[in-house]
C-alpha positions in Angstrom: 10.9 19.2 -15.8 11.9 18.8 -12.1 8.5 17.2 -11.3 9.1 14.6 -14.0 12.4 13.6 -12.4 10.7 13.4 -9.0 7.8 11.3 -10.5 10.2 8.9 -12.2 12.2 8.5 -8.9 8.9 7.9 -7.0 7.8 5.2 -9.4 11.3 3.6 -9.3 11.1 3.5 -5.5 7.5 2.0 -5.7 8.7 -0.7 -8.1 11.7 -1.5 -5.9 9.4 -1.8 -2.9 7.1 -4.1 -4.9 10.2 -6.2 -5.8 11.3 -6.6 -2.2 7.8 -7.6 -1.2 7.6 -10.2 -4.0 11.0 -11.5 -3.0 9.9 -11.9 0.7 6.7 -13.6 -0.4 8.7 -16.0 -2.5 11.0 -16.9 0.4 7.9 -17.5 2.6 6.4 -19.7 -0.1 9.6 -21.7 -0.3 9.5 -22.2 3.5 5.9 -23.5 3.1 6.9 -25.8 0.4 9.8 -27.1 2.5 7.5 -27.6 5.5 5.2 -29.6 3.2 8.1 -31.7 2.0 9.1 -32.4 5.6 5.6 -33.5 6.4 5.1 -35.7 3.4 8.4 -37.5 3.1 9.4 -40.6 5.2 12.3 -40.2 7.6 14.5 -42.4 9.7 14.4 -42.7 13.5 17.2 -41.3 15.6 19.4 -44.4 15.4 19.5 -44.3 11.6 17.7 -47.6 11.6 14.1 -48.3 10.8 12.4 -45.9 8.5 9.4 -44.0 9.8 6.5 -43.2 7.5 5.6 -39.7 6.5 3.6 -37.8 9.1 0.5 -36.9 7.1 0.2 -40.2 5.1 0.5 -42.8 7.8 -1.8 -44.5 10.3 1.1 -45.1 12.6 2.0 -41.5 13.4 2.1 -42.2 17.2 4.8 -44.9 17.1 7.1 -44.0 20.0 10.4 -44.3 18.1 9.2 -42.2 15.2 7.6 -39.5 17.3 10.9 -39.0 19.2 12.9 -39.0 16.0 10.9 -36.2 14.2 12.4 -32.8 14.7 9.3 -30.9 15.7 11.0 -27.7 16.8 12.7 -27.6 13.4 9.4 -28.0 11.6 7.7 -25.3 13.6 10.7 -23.0 13.1 10.3 -23.3 9.4 6.6 -22.6 9.6 7.0 -19.8 12.2 9.8 -18.2 10.3 7.6 -18.0 7.2 4.9 -16.0 8.8 6.8 -12.7 9.4 8.3 -13.0 5.9 4.8 -13.4 4.4 3.4 -10.5 6.4 6.2 -8.1 5.7 6.3 -9.2 2.1 2.6 -8.6 1.7 2.8 -5.2 3.3 5.7 -4.1 1.1 4.2 -5.4 -2.1 0.8 -3.7 -1.3 2.6 -0.5 -0.4 4.6 -0.5 -3.6 1.5 -1.3 -5.7 -0.5 1.5 -4.2 2.2 4.0 -4.6 2.7 3.1 -8.2 -1.0 3.3 -8.9 -1.3 6.6 -7.2 1.5 8.0 -9.3 -0.2 6.8 -12.4 -3.5 8.3 -11.3 -1.9 11.7 -10.5 -0.1 11.7 -13.9 -3.4 11.0 -15.7 -5.3 13.7 -13.8 -2.5 16.2 -14.5 -2.6 15.3 -18.2 -6.4 15.6 -18.3 -6.3 19.0 -16.6 -3.6 20.3 -19.0 -5.7 19.1 -22.0 -8.8 20.8 -20.6 -7.3 24.2 -20.1 
C-alpha cells in the first residue's frame, strides 16, 4: 500500500511539473504575440505628432524621425525575455511528461508481472 501512495505522489509531482512548464510556455508565447503586435502596428514619433507606419509593413522603415521614435531596446527585451521562459518551460514540460510516462510504464510492468506469476 505504501508504494501506491508514493506512486500517486510521484505522478502528482510530474503533473505539477508539466503544469509549470505549460504555464511558462504560455507566457513565452504571449511575449512573442506582443512582440508581433509591436512590429505590425503603427506608432507615433517621439513628439506625439506624425504617425509612423508599422515596421514590417512599410517601405519607409528608415525615415529618421520614425527610427528614433521606435523603442528598440523594449522590443528586444520582450523577445529576449521570452527565450529563457520558453527554454525553461520546455524543459519542465518534457521532464514532467517523461516522469509521468515512466510511472505509467512501471505500473503496467508491475501489473503484468503480478498477472504472470
